[in-house]
C-alpha positions in Angstrom: 53.4 -36.1 -110.8 55.9 -34.6 -107.8 55.2 -36.6 -104.1 55.3 -33.3 -101.4 55.7 -34.0 -97.7 54.3 -30.7 -96.1 54.4 -29.7 -92.7 51.3 -28.2 -91.9 52.2 -25.5 -88.3 49.0 -24.7 -87.5 48.5 -21.2 -85.1 45.5 -21.0 -82.7 44.3 -24.7 -83.8 43.8 -23.6 -87.5 46.2 -24.9 -90.3 48.2 -21.7 -90.6 51.9 -22.3 -92.7 53.1 -25.3 -94.6 56.9 -26.2 -94.9 58.2 -28.2 -97.8 61.5 -29.8 -98.6 63.5 -27.5 -100.5 63.4 -29.3 -104.1 59.9 -29.8 -103.2 59.0 -26.1 -103.1 61.3 -25.6 -106.4 58.9 -28.1 -108.6 56.4 -27.1 -107.3 57.8 -23.0 -108.4 58.5 -24.7 -112.1 54.9 -26.0 -112.7 53.5 -23.0 -111.6 55.4 -21.5 -114.3 55.0 -24.2 -116.7 51.2 -23.5 -116.4 51.5 -20.0 -116.6 53.8 -20.0 -120.2 50.5 -22.0 -121.4 47.9 -19.7 -120.7 49.7 -17.3 -121.7 50.1 -18.8 -125.1 46.5 -20.6 -125.2 46.1 -16.6 -124.1 47.6 -15.6 -127.7 46.1 -17.8 -130.0 42.5 -17.1 -129.0 43.7 -13.3 -129.7 45.1 -14.2 -133.5 42.6 -16.8 -134.1 41.2 -15.0 -136.9 44.9 -13.4 -138.1 45.3 -13.8 -141.6 47.8 -16.1 -141.9 50.2 -17.5 -145.1 51.0 -21.2 -146.3 54.5 -22.2 -146.0 54.4 -22.7 -150.4 52.9 -19.3 -150.2 55.4 -17.6 -148.1 58.2 -19.7 -150.5 56.4 -18.5 -153.4 56.1 -14.2 -152.3 60.1 -14.3 -150.7 61.5 -16.2 -154.0 62.2 -19.1 -153.0 60.8 -21.5 -154.8 61.9 -24.6 -155.8 61.4 -25.4 -159.1 
């Protein structure tokens, strides 16, 4: 978990901007990129959910790599 130390800048009495230490900004960016990767992986897995699959032993047989 990232501990954030934001500085909030107000305009006309309302919160307008947040300033973060650069290291915290970079950590947040990395977390967001990881989250996007997870979402992309989940979408890809969902799209391929009904795709035919082949076990490792079957692949070895088809490639003539079966031990024996």
